[in-house]
Phi, psi and omega in degrees: 000129182280138178264127182276331178271096192225029169257114189248163185231127167246130181245126171273118177307145185314115185246130177285121175235120182293111190281152169295147189291155175283118186248002181209155175284167174300141182238163180293154181306319182295327179285327182297330184300336182254015186281349180302141183293329180258157176295160180294130179262185177301150178066017177076017181290140179224167176223162182095181179290133177278335182189150176215098185245015181288179180298133181287144178268168184275144175221154178204167182213147170213118186061231178268355183273136175240158179218135176232141181223147180218128180238115184240131180269122182271169180295340179274004179085003180262129175265127177254119178259122177251127181236132182214147174274357177254225181248140175291347176282337182217089185285353180284346180244109180217091186292160177074197181217138174274100183278336177203141177224130173244133181236123176248126181253132177234128182294167181303332180264011175094359181286138179285128183260303181195165171228121180244140176241134181234120177270121179046063181292348181204151176273359178236192178268017181237133176211149176235147182224143181239138179223133179260139172089006177281125180284159174302136182099352175297137179260129180245110175271121183246121175244120186239134170268120185246123177249160172086011178247314179255060179063230180276354182286143172259117179273136177250114184244133180239132175226160174232116182249141178257133181293126176235168182283134175291162181293139174233123186249145171230158182225138175244133177265129180244100180273148177291169184299326176205159180238132185251141179298133174075010183245132176302121185251128177270121178241134183239158174223145177251125181250127182242147169259126193264332190274331173088359180262326187216144173274178183203149168272146173208189175220143177256133177229137179260130179240136174237122184052039176083357181254136178286122184242347181196158180203156173231100181278168173056047178271121179261129176241118181290160181303127178068016186248178178222139177230163178250146169247125181250123179248162171223128181213143179252117176278128189266349179211156179290156180151199181228071179288156175273140181231136176211157174239130180242145170270167177308133185110341173082005184282140168221168182296112178062016183069016187266186181208171178248144178264133177242142180270122179255124186233162174291146178305140183293141177278356177244153176296126182203152176211142178229144183222148175228156180216145171210134170242126185226140171230140184246131178244122181247124178246123180233150175222135179221131173214149176214151181228135172237150182227130174218193183298336182272002180121209182227160180213143181229137173243146183219138176217132176227131183226143174235119181242127175251119182284174179293152174286131182249128176240124175236143179220137181223135176230132176225136181206172180223155174228129185281051172196162176282161178259142176262117180264150004283153174288126181290325185201138172227127182232132180237131179223118179238128181208159175225115185063230180271357184267126177271123178275314182202132173227112185222145179222138178234157177223155176054055180271120177266165182237159174240150182265141176263189185296337180268359183089358178291134178263127181227146170225150179211162177224128176260112183265079189296323183289346179241001179068039182233160177219128180240135175223157174215129180233143183228137175231155179076198182217143175055219184287349177268354179268185179211145178243133175239148182212161180201156177221134179232133175249119185278153187259335187282173175298319174228164175241125175271132183266123180291173176301314180295319179296316181296319181294316186284315191252329186263349183059038177255130183249349180283169183272355181300142175269124180248156178223162176228149175293151179250010178203160178296142184300323183295334182247014183294136173219140183304135177111020174082181184265153181210137177232151183293141180246131183230059173087311179227157177230127180256130178238106180251127180231124182236135179236149174219127174229192183293339181277323181163197181240151171210158182211155173230152181208068176292142178245123183264125173263124185255153176222157185277153172219155180205114185213154176271123181276316180205153179214126178247112181294161182295123178232148183234147180229135177254141171208179183223082179296153187299329185286356173268000176051051179093357179285178184241139176239138178238122177251135179230138182220149172206158180201158175213136177242123181235141176235146182210159180160215184225149176206161179178175181213160179197165178218161179165000000 
C-alpha cells in the first residue's frame, strides 16, 4: 500500500561545527550570483562559497606578519579561540612561529575577566585556546609575538576578537511521495544553520539500510541560512528499506532512520505529490553568576532565532507505456490559489541511455530551484514511463556524487551547486511561494505516440510541534581567575517547528 504522507524529517541535534571564518561583507543579490570560485558550468553549476554573511573575524598586521583570530562559543559552553598567521580558510598554512601570546578577556559589560600569557604555544603560526564560561560578546584582545617572517625581527601583532556563537546545523530528510523499483530516485535533504553568527562546511551522506550509498562533500551553509542536498539512488527491489541522511560527524536524530515503501511501477497512469513548508524557531537562554571576595556579578543572554521558511515539493508518477523520443513538448505548471509558482515549457527533449538500456531525460530549472526527469524502458504498450519533479527548499542545492553522475554528466569529485531562485529576487533563506489551501501540480507530455497529463492537487493543513526541549540546568565550577570564587552557569533551550504539509494524487 502506497503512503501518501511521505515527507519525513531527520533532525541532527544542534552540533557545534567550527565554521570557516566570515571573509566578506554581505553583498547584493546580483553580486552573489558570481561568487562561485569556479566559472559557471553547463546547467548553471557553480563551486565555492555561494555567500558568507556571518560575523567578521579579527585581523591585524605588523610589518610582513599578519594575524587572524576567530572565537566561537560551542553548545557545550566552551569558547575555542583560533589564532593563525595565515588564513582561517586554510589552517594548514601558517608561516612563522608564535613565540608568545597574551590574551586579555573583557566581559560584554566591560568587566575585566583575566589575562593569560602563553610562552611558545605553538612551533608554527597556528594555535588554539579553549575557555569555559565566556558569554557571547566577550572581547578577547590577542597580542602575539611572531618570529620567522621578517628575518630576525620579532613582529608584535595585536587583534581584538569578539566571542560569537559557533555554527549549529540541523538536517531534514525529504522523501518523495513514492519510490519505484529500478527507477533513479531523487531524494533531498535541507540543511539549516541555526545560530546565525557563523556559517560552516559540512557534508551530506545518504544511507540505505545502514550503508552509505551517496554523498555530497564540502557543503557550505551560510550563517542563518538553509541549503539543499540532492541525491540520486536506484532501489533494485520492492520492500521497506530504511533511509537516512547524516551530516559529517555521523549524527542523526536518536540514531534513527525513516522507512520508505518501494513498489513496482504502477500499470496504470498515476501520480502522487507531497508538499511541506516548515519554519524552525529556536529559543535559548544562558546566564551565569560568579562570586568572589569582591562581590558577585551576573550575565544574562536570551535569544530567539527563527530560521528561513523551507518549502519542498515532490511529484512521482508512471505511465503504462514507453515514451517515444524526442519529446515534442513538456509543460509544467505549479500554482497555489491565484499565485503561479512555476510555468515552464520545453520542446524537442532527447534522451540518453544508461547501462541498463533505460532512456532518461531531465531538466534542471536552476532559476526556480526545480528538477524534472522522465525515464522510459521497454517499447510501446509493453514498456513503462516513470517521471518525477522535485522543488528544492534551500537557497542553493548541492549536487551529490550520484546526482552529478546521473543527471549532470559530471565525473570529477568536485561538489557543485545551483541557485534556487532568480538572482534579482534572491533573499537569504531559500525560496518561498505563497500557499493558499491547495497546491496544483500539472505536468503534460507529448511524443509521437500521443499526449498524457497528470494533475495531482495537494490539500495542505497546518502543524506546530516541539522538536526538542532542554530544561534549565546549572553547573558550578571555580575558574582560577576568580581566586577561589564560585561560578554558576545555567542553560536551557527549545526548538519548535511549524508550517503546512499535505499530499495528493491525480
